N, C-alpha and C positions, 0 to 999 in steps of 0.2 A: 504493500500499499504506500502510495506517495504521500509527501506533505500535503495538507489540505486545509482549506477554510471551512468552517462549519457554522451555520446559522441555527441557533435554537432559541427557544422562549423560556425565560426563567420564571420562577414562581409569582412574580409581580406582572407577568404577561409582556414583559419587554423582551426585545430581540437582542441577542448578544451573538458576537462573532467569537469562535475559538479557532485558534491556529494549532493544528495537531500535527505531531511527528508521525513518521511511519509506524512506530510501535504503538501508536494511539494515545501517547502522552500530551496532555495540553500544555503547549509551550506558553501561550498567552491567552488572554481573554479580554474583551473591550467592555466598556461600559454598556449599560443597558439603553436601547433605542426604542422609542415608542412606534416607529414606522419601519417596516421591513426594507423599504427602500433606502432608509438611512444606513441600515446595517450593510447592505449591498455597496453602497456608496464609501462606507469605510473601507471595505475590502479593496475596492478599487483604487482608493487613495493610498492604501498600504502597498499594494503592487506597483503603483505608479512611483511613489516617493520613497519607498523602502531602500531600493538598491543604493540610493545616493545619501541616505541618512548617515549623519555623523555619529560617532560614538562618543558619549560624554561620560567618562570614568571619573566618578566622584570619589573614589576610595583612596586617592593619593593624598 
């Protein structure tokens, strides 16, 4: 199974996006969105902007 985005509904009825690794582990989850279209827009934004995102390491 490849990496994948998963849209689900939480207990409050909001849509959330989970990014899952091939082993099924959830690598991250978004905030809740009231509309499914907003969750889909979040996925498209991550796909578009993610490859160029800088890394902010605050552990130093």
